[in-house]
Structure formats: C-alpha cells, structure tokens
C-alpha positions as CSV (number, residue, x, y, z in Angstrom):
1,M,110.3,92.3,101.8
2,L,106.7,92.7,100.8
3,A,106.4,96.2,102.4
4,N,109.3,97.5,100.3
5,V,107.8,96.6,96.9
6,D,104.8,98.4,95.3
7,I,102.0,95.9,95.6
8,T,100.0,97.7,92.9
9,G,102.4,96.9,90.1
10,G,106.0,96.4,91.1
11,I,105.6,93.0,92.7
12,W,103.9,91.6,89.7
13,R,106.7,92.7,87.4
14,L,109.2,91.2,89.9
15,Y,107.2,87.9,89.9
16,R,107.2,87.8,86.1
17,L,111.0,88.4,86.0
18,L,111.6,85.7,88.7
19,E,109.4,83.3,86.7
20,E,111.2,84.0,83.4
21,L,114.6,83.4,85.1
22,N,113.3,80.3,86.9
23,F,114.5,81.8,90.1
24,T,113.3,80.5,93.5
25,F,112.9,83.0,96.3
26,S,111.6,83.5,99.8
27,L,108.9,86.1,100.5
28,I,109.5,87.9,103.7
29,A,106.3,89.5,104.9
30,C,104.7,90.8,108.1
31,G,101.2,89.6,108.9
32,R,99.6,92.9,108.2
33,S,101.1,93.1,104.7
34,A,99.9,89.6,104.0
35,E,96.3,90.6,105.2
36,L,96.4,93.7,102.9
37,A,97.7,91.8,99.9
38,P,96.7,88.2,100.1
39,A,96.9,87.7,96.3
40,V,100.6,88.6,96.5
41,V,101.3,85.9,99.1
42,T,99.1,83.3,97.3
43,E,101.0,83.9,94.0
44,A,104.3,83.5,95.8
45,V,103.1,80.2,97.2
46,N,101.9,79.1,93.8
47,M,105.4,79.9,92.4
48,G,107.0,77.7,95.0
49,A,108.3,80.4,97.2
50,E,109.1,80.0,100.9
51,I,107.0,82.3,103.0
52,V,108.9,83.9,105.9
53,A,106.9,85.4,108.7
54,S,108.2,88.6,110.2
55,G,105.9,89.5,113.1
56,Y,102.5,91.2,112.6
57,R,103.6,94.7,111.4
58,Y,106.7,96.8,110.9
59,V,107.3,99.7,113.2
60,L,110.0,102.2,112.4
61,S,112.4,102.5,115.3
62,K,112.0,106.3,115.3
63,Y,108.5,105.8,116.6
64,V,109.4,103.5,119.4
65,C,109.6,105.1,122.8
66,R,113.2,104.7,124.1
67,R,111.9,104.8,127.8
68,C,109.2,102.1,127.3
C-alpha cells in the first residue's frame, strides 16, 4: 500500500527493484495518498501496474467512534 512506503525514497527503491526483477504488481492506494504523491502513481502506471482504489483516505479504527 502506498501509505505504508516512504514516498520520499523507499518507493523509488522498490520500483527499481521491481523493474530489475521484471515483476508486475498492483499499487493499492487511497485517493488522498494519490493526491499527495501523483508522481508515484504515474510511475506505477508507466511500469504497467494495476492501480487499485481504496477509498479516499485511511482512518485508523482507534479513531472511529464505536457509537456512531
């Protein structure tokens, strides 16, 4: 998932490795992450990745009101 990889460096190292191994992949990203890092998504598309939408943003369950 895009939110779990450091978009300032880690994702680019991962992309290089995937490219070296000729490995196809799916990028799972919420809309907010894609807005914040469009180059990451664009590069995944250029590499032939399948883009999987996962809502607009991630919310940790500990912040969700159990009574709502």
